[in-house]
C-alpha positions in Angstrom: 144.1 179.8 70.2 142.4 183.1 70.6 145.5 184.5 72.2 147.6 183.3 69.3 145.3 185.3 66.9 145.9 188.5 68.8 148.7 190.9 68.3 151.7 190.5 68.9 151.3 186.7 68.8 149.7 186.3 65.4 153.1 185.9 63.6 153.9 183.0 65.9 150.7 181.1 65.0 151.8 178.7 62.3 148.7 176.5 62.2 146.9 173.6 63.7 147.4 169.8 63.7 144.4 167.5 63.9 144.5 163.8 64.2 141.8 162.1 62.1 139.0 160.6 64.3 136.5 158.6 62.3 133.9 159.2 65.0 133.8 162.9 64.1 132.2 164.4 61.0 135.1 165.7 58.8 133.4 168.8 57.6 132.2 169.8 61.0 135.8 169.2 62.3 137.2 171.3 59.4 134.8 174.2 60.0 135.4 174.1 63.8 139.1 174.5 63.1 138.5 177.4 60.7 136.8 179.4 63.5 140.3 179.9 64.9 141.5 181.3 61.5 144.7 179.2 61.3 147.1 180.0 58.5 147.6 176.3 57.9 146.0 173.1 59.0 147.2 169.5 58.8 145.2 166.3 59.2 147.2 163.4 60.5 146.6 159.7 60.5 146.3 158.2 64.0 149.5 156.8 65.5 149.7 153.1 64.7 152.0 150.2 64.1 151.8 146.5 63.2 151.0 145.5 66.8 148.5 148.3 67.2 146.8 149.2 64.0 144.7 152.4 63.6 141.1 152.4 64.7 138.8 151.0 62.1 135.1 150.8 61.6 134.0 148.1 59.2 130.8 150.0 58.6 132.8 152.8 56.9 134.1 150.6 54.1 137.7 149.7 53.1 139.1 153.3 52.9 137.7 155.2 55.8 140.6 157.6 56.3 140.7 158.4 52.6 137.0 159.0 52.5 137.2 161.2 55.6 139.9 163.3 53.9 138.0 163.5 50.6 135.1 165.2 52.4 137.6 167.7 53.8 139.1 168.3 50.4 135.6 168.9 48.9 134.7 171.4 51.6 138.1 173.2 51.3 138.0 173.2 47.5 134.5 174.5 47.3 135.3 177.5 49.6 137.5 179.9 47.6 137.3 182.4 50.4 139.0 180.1 53.0 142.3 181.6 53.9 143.6 178.4 55.5 145.8 176.1 53.5 145.9 172.4 54.2 149.4 171.1 54.0 148.5 167.6 52.6 146.3 169.2 49.9 148.6 172.0 48.8 152.0 170.4 48.7 
């Protein structure tokens, strides 16, 4: 991604996609992505279907993915200097 941040490639750098992984701290994940200065970021739910549901951890309660995203929202909202927009939070 460092190459994408350099000229003449910066106009081609549209952003990053990140699949939510409940094993990783959401704020640490968000801050690690910000180090690459992406113009946008998007956090996706893991691929799942009826025969293969998304990974779940009972110790995280009944809404682990929402709780993970809420922590990202709080970090993003509390940082007015962040130049990265998060698609699911801004549209």
